[in-house]
N, C-alpha and C positions, 0 to 999 in steps of 0.2 A: 130120299128125295121128298120134299114137301110141296104141296100145291099152295100157292100164295092166295091171298084174298081175291085177287083178280083172275084166278084160275091158271096162273102161269107156273111152269116148272123149268128147271135148268137141266138141259141135256148134257151129260158129261162130254168133255172135249174129245176123248178118244172115240166115242160113239158118233159124234157129229162128223168127225173126220172120216171114219170108216164108211158111213152111209151117205156122205155128201150133203149133210144138213148145213149148208152155208147160209150166211146172212141173207135175208129176204127170199130164201127158198121156200116155196109152198110145200106144206106137208099134208099127208092124207091120214086121217084116223079111221081105221076100220074096226068095227065091233066083231069079235070072234067069240067062240065058245069059251076060250081060255082067258079072255080079257080084251085089251085094245092093242091093235097092231098099228104101229107108226111107221110110215114110209114116205120117202121123197116123192112128190108129184113129178110127173114127166115135165121136162123143160119145154116151154113153147119155143117155136122156131124164132120168134122175135126176141125172146130172152137170149137165145144162143147167139143171134146176130149182134145184139147189144153187147154181150160179153166179149165177143170176138173183136168188135170195134174198139172197145175200151182197151183191150189187150194190145192192139196194134197202134193205138194212138201214140204219135211221137217217134215211130221207128223210121220214118222216111225223112231224114234230116239232111238231105243233100242239096237243099236250096235250088231245086229245079224250078224253072218257070212253068206256067201253065201250058204254054206252047210245047215245051220240051216233054212234059208229062204226056200230053195228048199225042205227040209224035211217037213216043215209046209204046203207048198202048195200042196204037194203030199198026205197028210193025208186026 
C-alpha cells in the first residue's frame, strides 16, 4: 500500500468491512510503540438517527392521511 501525494491510502475492502470503515465514517489514528493504530470513531447519536431515518424512508407506503396517522399514534 502506498501513500499518495495527498497523504491518502486505500484500505482494503475486507478490512473496511470487518472494522466498519464505511463511507464518511470518522477514523481515529493513535500512535503506539509499534506504529499507528487505526480505528473507527464512535458514532454520534445524531449520526445513528440520520442513518436510521434514511433506512426507514419510504417504508410507510399505505397512503394514510395525516389524521389517520395521528389517530394511530394516539391509540
